[in-house]
C-alpha positions as CSV (number, residue, x, y, z in Angstrom):
1,M,-45.6,-13.6,0.2
2,P,-42.2,-12.0,0.3
3,Y,-39.1,-14.1,0.8
4,L,-35.6,-13.4,1.9
5,V,-32.7,-13.9,-0.4
6,K,-29.4,-14.6,1.3
7,N,-27.0,-12.4,-0.6
8,Y,-23.8,-11.9,1.3
9,K,-21.2,-9.4,0.2
10,T,-17.9,-9.0,1.9
11,Y,-16.8,-5.4,2.7
12,F,-13.4,-4.4,4.0
13,A,-11.9,-1.4,5.7
14,D,-8.4,-0.1,5.1
15,K,-5.9,-0.8,7.8
16,R,-4.4,2.1,9.7
17,I,-0.9,2.8,8.4
18,W,-0.2,6.4,9.5
19,R,0.9,7.3,13.1
20,T,-0.8,10.8,12.8
21,S,-3.7,11.8,10.6
22,D,-2.5,15.4,10.1
23,D,1.2,15.3,9.5
24,R,1.5,13.9,6.0
25,V,2.0,15.4,2.5
26,G,0.9,13.9,-0.7
27,F,-0.1,14.5,-4.3
28,T,-2.3,12.9,-6.9
29,G,-0.9,10.1,-9.1
30,T,-2.1,7.2,-11.2
31,V,-2.0,3.5,-10.4
32,K,-1.8,1.2,-13.5
33,S,-3.9,-1.9,-13.6
34,E,-1.4,-3.8,-15.6
35,G,0.6,-6.3,-13.6
36,V,-1.8,-6.3,-10.6
37,Q,-3.0,-9.8,-9.7
38,A,-6.8,-10.4,-9.3
39,N,-8.1,-11.7,-6.0
40,E,-10.5,-14.7,-5.7
41,E,-13.4,-12.4,-6.5
42,G,-11.8,-11.2,-9.7
43,K,-11.0,-7.7,-8.4
44,K,-7.6,-6.1,-8.8
45,I,-7.0,-4.2,-5.6
46,V,-3.8,-2.2,-4.9
47,P,-3.9,-2.0,-1.0
48,I,-3.2,1.0,1.2
49,G,0.5,1.3,2.0
50,S,1.7,0.1,-1.4
51,F,4.8,1.8,-3.0
52,I,4.1,3.3,-6.5
53,S,6.7,4.3,-9.1
54,K,6.5,7.3,-11.4
55,D,5.1,5.1,-14.1
56,G,2.2,4.1,-11.8
57,E,3.4,0.6,-11.2
58,V,3.5,-1.2,-7.8
59,C,7.1,-1.3,-6.6
60,K,8.5,-4.4,-4.8
61,L,11.3,-4.6,-2.4
62,T,13.9,-7.2,-3.3
63,E,16.5,-7.8,-0.6
64,S,17.4,-4.3,0.4
65,E,16.4,-2.3,-2.7
66,F,13.3,-1.6,-4.7
67,D,12.9,-3.0,-8.2
68,K,11.9,0.6,-9.3
69,P,12.2,3.7,-7.2
70,P,8.9,4.6,-5.6
71,I,7.6,8.2,-5.6
72,G,4.9,7.7,-3.0
73,I,2.8,5.5,-0.8
74,T,-0.9,4.8,-1.5
75,D,-3.1,6.6,1.1
76,Y,-6.0,4.2,0.5
77,S,-6.8,1.0,-1.3
78,V,-7.5,1.4,-5.1
79,D,-9.6,-0.9,-7.3
80,V,-7.9,-1.1,-10.7
81,T,-10.1,-3.9,-12.0
82,Y,-11.4,-1.9,-14.9
83,G,-8.3,0.2,-15.7
84,D,-5.9,2.7,-14.3
85,E,-7.2,4.9,-11.4
86,P,-6.1,8.1,-9.7
87,V,-4.8,7.8,-6.1
88,D,-3.3,10.0,-3.4
89,L,0.4,9.3,-3.0
90,V,2.0,10.3,0.3
91,V,5.6,11.6,0.1
92,A,6.1,12.8,3.6
93,G,4.6,11.3,6.8
94,Y,5.0,8.9,9.8
95,P,3.8,5.4,8.9
96,Y,3.7,2.3,10.9
97,G,6.5,0.4,9.2
98,E,4.9,-3.0,9.7
99,A,1.7,-1.9,8.1
100,L,3.3,-1.0,4.7
101,N,3.2,-3.5,1.9
102,W,6.9,-4.4,1.7
103,E,6.6,-7.3,-0.6
104,G,4.2,-5.7,-3.0
105,K,1.4,-7.9,-1.7
106,T,-2.0,-7.6,-3.3
107,G,-5.0,-7.9,-1.1
108,T,-6.6,-5.8,1.6
109,Q,-7.1,-8.1,4.6
110,D,-3.7,-9.6,5.2
111,T,-3.7,-10.9,8.7
112,D,0.1,-11.6,8.9
113,D,2.0,-8.3,9.0
114,T,5.1,-8.4,6.9
115,K,8.0,-7.4,9.2
116,Y,10.3,-4.8,7.9
117,T,14.1,-4.8,8.4
118,K,16.6,-2.1,9.0
119,E,17.8,-2.6,5.4
120,A,14.2,-2.1,4.1
121,K,13.9,1.1,6.2
122,T,17.2,2.4,4.8
123,A,16.1,1.6,1.2
124,L,12.9,3.5,1.7
125,E,14.6,6.5,3.3
126,A,17.0,6.7,0.3
127,V,14.1,7.2,-2.2
128,L,11.5,8.9,0.1
129,P,13.6,10.8,2.7
130,H,10.5,12.5,4.3
131,I,8.9,9.2,5.2
132,V,10.0,8.7,8.8
133,M,9.7,5.3,10.6
134,Q,11.0,3.8,13.8
135,D,13.8,1.3,13.6
136,P,12.3,-2.2,13.4
137,E,13.7,-3.1,16.8
138,E,11.9,-0.2,18.4
139,A,8.6,-0.6,16.6
140,V,5.7,-1.4,18.9
């Protein structure tokens, strides 16, 4: 007689970070696995909307400047558990500012949106001038 095995697996879908699906420009880059924290399942996930430097490292915003200048924003989540992985990096587009990973968070299902400030928007525009966002006060 067959029996059922309860084997639950959690799946996730990337959040929506782009205002339009057509008006964005990107190129291929590499995301390094070194320095990415593993989640509770042991997976190293770099979430959609992360800022990536030219060396492939995740950039973090400290106060009103990045620790290293980003060259693009990840267009989808990337699993770097088993090593460095290729990724699409967007260099021009219209993101929802509150959906980007401003603090260099790792994880894909963050329920609390990190609010961005006018200083963070200015810091991003200085390094990626073709990323266009609303002012935080006007964001809906």
